[in-house]
C-alpha positions as MATLAB code, in Angstrom:
seq = 'XXXXXXXXXXXXXXXXXXXXXXXXXXXXXXXXXXXXXXXXXXXXXXXXXXXXXXXXXXXXXXXXXXXXXXXXXXXXXXXXXXXXXXXXXXXXXXXXXXXXXXXXXXXXXXXXXXXXXXXXXXXXXXXXXXXXXXXXXXXXXXXXXXXXXXXXXXXXXXX';
ca = [
     -18.562   -0.822    9.563;
     -14.829   -1.280    9.036;
     -13.446   -4.689    8.141;
     -14.223   -7.895   10.014;
     -12.110  -11.004    9.499;
     -13.650  -14.195   10.854;
     -11.753  -17.479   11.092;
      -9.494  -16.721    8.124;
      -7.306  -19.609    7.023;
      -4.798  -19.736    4.205;
      -2.207  -22.292    3.178;
       0.336  -22.459    0.411;
       0.908  -26.128   -0.258;
       1.626  -27.777    3.081;
       2.500  -24.484    4.796;
      -0.310  -22.972    6.880;
       0.160  -19.221    6.865;
      -3.050  -18.185    8.631;
      -5.301  -20.392   10.730;
      -8.612  -19.222   12.209;
      -7.409  -15.608   12.237;
      -9.973  -13.113   13.529;
      -9.742   -9.325   13.721;
     -11.867   -6.203   13.540;
     -10.454   -3.074   11.903;
     -12.639   -0.078   12.715;
     -13.152    2.836   10.339;
     -11.102    5.941   11.102;
      -8.347    4.148   13.009;
      -4.784    3.174   12.142;
      -3.452   -0.319   12.588;
      -0.019   -1.840   12.330;
       0.304   -5.569   11.696;
       3.650   -6.826   12.943;
       5.257  -10.217   13.175;
       8.182  -12.336   12.148;
       9.013  -12.908    8.512;
       6.752  -15.545    6.998;
       3.989  -15.274    9.592;
       1.342  -14.158    7.066;
       1.326  -10.346    7.132;
       1.529   -9.968    3.352;
      -1.024  -12.739    2.868;
      -3.358  -11.012    5.321;
      -3.142   -7.725    3.409;
      -3.754   -9.624    0.177;
      -6.892  -11.177    1.659;
      -8.173   -7.839    2.992;
      -7.584   -6.193   -0.396;
      -9.236   -9.031   -2.296;
      -6.087   -9.955   -4.220;
      -5.781  -13.285   -2.372;
      -8.689  -15.602   -1.612;
      -8.731  -17.224    1.822;
      -9.090  -20.998    2.012;
     -11.661  -20.551    4.755;
     -13.388  -17.895    6.807;
     -15.025  -14.643    5.826;
     -14.041  -11.055    5.167;
     -16.849   -8.592    5.790;
     -16.587   -5.025    4.534;
     -18.680   -2.569    2.580;
     -18.615   -3.625   -1.062;
     -18.041   -0.055   -2.208;
     -14.949    0.547   -0.048;
     -12.016    1.620   -2.204;
      -8.646    0.193   -1.241;
      -5.217    1.551   -2.086;
      -2.141   -0.579   -1.529;
       1.604   -0.130   -1.151;
       3.192   -3.481   -1.937;
       6.521   -4.739   -0.576;
       7.985   -4.042   -4.001;
       7.319   -0.730   -5.729;
       5.391   -2.045   -8.772;
       6.054    1.065  -10.820;
       6.356    1.155  -14.596;
      10.020    1.958  -15.131;
       9.633    3.404  -18.642;
       6.835    5.775  -17.554;
       7.397    9.151  -15.924;
       6.643    9.723  -12.260;
       3.537   11.705  -13.207;
       2.258    8.993  -15.543;
       2.771    6.365  -12.825;
       0.744    8.495  -10.416;
      -2.054    9.026  -12.932;
      -2.349    5.303  -13.654;
      -3.664    4.837  -10.139;
      -4.937    8.315   -9.253;
      -6.843    9.101  -12.456;
      -7.313   12.759  -13.294;
      -4.627   14.108  -10.983;
      -3.688   17.710  -11.829;
       0.049   18.248  -12.407;
       0.115   21.083   -9.859;
      -1.395   18.855   -7.155;
       1.016   16.038   -7.941;
       4.006   18.388   -7.842;
       2.846   19.898   -4.563;
       2.446   16.532   -2.882;
       5.739   15.229   -4.270;
       7.540   18.343   -3.012;
       6.592   17.331    0.543;
       8.808   14.268    0.143;
      11.633   15.913   -1.784;
      10.446   14.949   -5.280;
       8.688   18.109   -6.444;
      10.827   18.418   -9.581;
      10.486   14.768  -10.616;
       7.168   14.697  -12.524;
       8.748   14.269  -15.953;
      11.560   11.931  -14.948;
      11.277    8.288  -15.961;
      10.941    6.068  -12.917;
      13.792    3.894  -14.183;
      16.129    6.871  -13.690;
      15.276    7.261   -9.993;
      17.156    5.814   -7.025;
      15.592    3.015   -5.016;
      14.532    5.354   -2.210;
      12.985    7.787   -4.680;
      11.013    4.967   -6.312;
       9.758    3.895   -2.907;
       8.532    7.414   -2.166;
       6.703    7.535   -5.508;
       5.033    4.184   -4.751;
       3.895    5.433   -1.340;
       2.671    8.758   -2.692;
       0.758    6.976   -5.455;
      -1.162    4.980   -2.846;
      -1.805    8.027   -0.674;
      -3.003   10.235   -3.538;
      -5.527    7.674   -4.772;
      -9.048    8.367   -3.589;
      -9.468    5.453   -1.177;
     -11.262    4.568    2.031;
      -8.522    2.179    3.109;
      -4.763    2.366    2.543;
      -2.850   -0.850    3.152;
       0.944   -0.679    3.310;
       3.221   -3.690    3.244;
       6.629   -2.712    4.632;
       6.306    0.811    3.203;
       9.490    2.263    4.619;
      11.888   -0.392    3.336;
      14.845    1.369    1.729;
      14.142    4.799    3.232;
      16.443    6.639    5.628;
      15.191    7.541    9.123;
      14.394   11.164    8.271;
      12.297   10.170    5.248;
      10.546    7.423    7.236;
       9.421   10.074    9.749;
       8.255   12.394    6.956;
       6.322    9.683    5.109;
       4.620    8.293    8.217;
       3.634   11.646    9.689;
      -0.209   11.892    9.750;
];
């Protein structure tokens, strides 16, 4: 079924962010939402994920679809280890699996390091990996490559 957005509207005070927005996102495809700063991309992802309620319109999707999200900011728990941050979202994730996946992005030895001790780019990679490792039907990413160098951007975005 995918996700169908029909006549979505959203305002914050007097500022209209989305007005009668319509789109169909089909299952099994990748989409990139682009636009100028402030045009409603983050709001749109919030509406799709159910974190933000639209003022008008409808979002149609299977009720049992699981969504994983990479926010603009990392939203990691700084005093927790990398592994504990992953498990908060990914549940019963075996250490070996986590280490294997993290090694693909240069963080294989970081499981027991507190997130607060990581660089900004390392934190970003953990946030992305957390979303990708979660069992989900849909992965939404809001500016996922902010703070990453070009080589890491290519590695992270490779299918």
